[in-house]
N, C-alpha and C positions, 0 to 999 in steps of 0.2 A: 520568422514565425508560420504558423503551420495556418492557411488561412481558413477562415469559419467554416466554409462550406465544404474542404475535402474532410471526409470521416476514413477513408479506406487507405492504409499505405502504399497497398500492393492492387494491382490495378488486374492484376490473374485471379486475384480471388476476394470474396468479401466476409472471411473469416476472422480477420482482423481489423481490429479500427484504431484509430488514436481516442484515446481513452475522453480527451478534455472535450471532447468535438459531442459526447453523446451523454455527458453526464449532467445534469439538470440542476438537480441538489446544493444550494448554495454549502449545505454543512459536508460537502463533499469535495474536498478542492486538488486539480490533478494540474501535475507542470505538464509541459509544453512535452509531443515525442514522444510521450509514454504512450506504448500500445497493450489494448489484451485482443489475446485470440480464444477464441472460443469455434472448436469442430460439431459439437452437440447444439448449441443455444444461438442464437440471434447475438452476437456481441454487443449490439447496441442496449440490450435489456442488461448489461452490469448491475445496473445502481439496481436493480429490482431482484434482482438472482442472485448474486454475490457478494451485495451489502446488506446484510443481514441484523433485524434483532436494533435497526436503528432508530430511536426515536428522539431525534435534536429536540425536539419541544419539550422533551420532560426531562434530558440530561445534557445537554447543551454540548456534545458530544461530536468531534468531526472524525470525518477520512480525510488524511493528508499526505499526498502522494507525490514525490516528485519527480524531476522532468527525466526521460529515458528510459526508462522504468519497462521490465518487459513483463507482463502478467501471463501466466498460463493456464489454459483453459480449467475452469472449476475452484479458479483461487477462489476463498470465501473471508472475508472479515466479518466477522460475529462481535457486534460490539454489546452494549452493558445488560440490556435488556435481556440476553440470552442466559446472564445471573440470575439465581437466588441468593439472595440473602443468606450470611450464613449464622452471622450475630444472633438469630433468634432460635428458639426452642424450636422453631420447624422451615425449612425451607419451603414451605407451599406459598404460594404469592398471592397471599389474601387480597395485596392493595389493587391487584389487579380486577380482578371482580367485586369491585366495591357495590354494586349494584344488591349483589347477594348479599351482601354482609353488611349495607347500611353505614358503608366508609365514606370518608372524603373522596371528591371525583378529582380536585385539583390534579395538576401534574406534578407537583410538588413532592404528594401527598401518594403518588401513584408510583413516581420513583423509589419508592420506600420498597417495594416488595425486590429490587436486585442491589446490589453492590456495586457501586459504580466507579471502574476503573481509571475512565480518564479516556483520552483521543486514541485513535492509533496514527501511526505518523510510519510514512516510508521514506525515506531520502530518496536519493538520486539515484541513477544506472544501476536500481535493484534487480536482482534477474528472482520472480516470486514464482518456483516450481509447481508443475501438474496437483491438482487437489490442495494445495496447501491449505492452512484455516489461521487463521492471525486475529489473536485475540486481542477482548477491547485493554486498551491501558500500554499497548506494545510499539515501542518505538527501534526498526529497521536502520543502521546507518547507513550510509552511502554505499556503493558497490558491493554490499552484503547478497549471497546466494541463499535462496530460501529452498531444500529440497522438496522433492514432489512427497508429497501425502503428509509435509511436516506438519506439527499443531505445533505453533510460536508461541507459546507463554509468558516470555521473557523477554526482554531486549536483548537485540542484536549488535554488537557492533561492527563499524565499519570495517567494508573488503571484510568479510567474517561469514564462512558456508557453516549454515548447520540445516540438518536432516533429523526427523525421527521424530517420534510422537514421546511423551513433550520431545519438542528438537531443542539438540545438545549442539554443541560448538563440534566442526566434524576439524574446520586448521583454517587459518588465515590464508587469505590467499597470494599477500605480497607482505615484506618485509614491513617492520615497525616503522622504519624510514621514507618509504614508498606509500604508505599507503598514510603517512603525514603530508609528504607532498604532493599527494594524488588529491586530499582534500586542500590544501592551500591552491593548487593551482583552478579548482573544481571546474573544468573543461567545457561542463557542460552549464554553465554561465556565460561562453563567448556567444559572440554572435553566430548565428547560421553559417554563415559563409567560409569565418575561420573555421568553425571546425569541420567546414566540406571541404579543405586544405590540408585540415592535418588529421583525417582520418585513418591515413598510411600508419602512421606516427601510434596514433591512439589502437589501431588494432594489431601494430608489430607489439608494442610496449615499451616502444622508445620514449623514455622517460624523458633522457637528455633534451631530442627534437621539441618538447612540449613544453618544454622551461621555455622555450624562445618559440612560440609558434611562431608557423607563416602566417603573415595578416594578409586579408587584402588587399 
């Protein structure tokens, strides 16, 4: 487990942070060792700059990010308040401007201004590329890769590479059998020292060795 005081994983620079250490909002959950890199802005401001239109007091929506994810500079998570209701005759968000129109000011009434698609859920060991955009209601499976500047509007299966706007599947990273085995092993849930001793097998793709990991 990362010490609570440790924000930067690299002593050589402060553009990369352990995201769990800089997020304060209880509606944003981040797993151990997930990193965010930002060479334009202060990466410690991830919550303000990258989690957008997020008003959990109205929608009760959450951002859930797993362990060992790599999130590149400028990646954005667009929540439900970025939407406009499409089921009425106008997309104009009247409920937001309740004072102007004499409408109810409670949070449930305000939330009627947009379509609520739900949480954003990112699995473990996911790589999200430069300036990618993830929309509300999307679930990204373990081991997936999101291409640079992709706009993800639909769920992404585990260990799948997607890219484009809207994002489409490019290919699976491994065979279905290997993906199922990786999902069963869930190496990211091992203790830190066991992971440390098996980094070579993880990096080289030695699945047989991972099936019987070297223990501490």
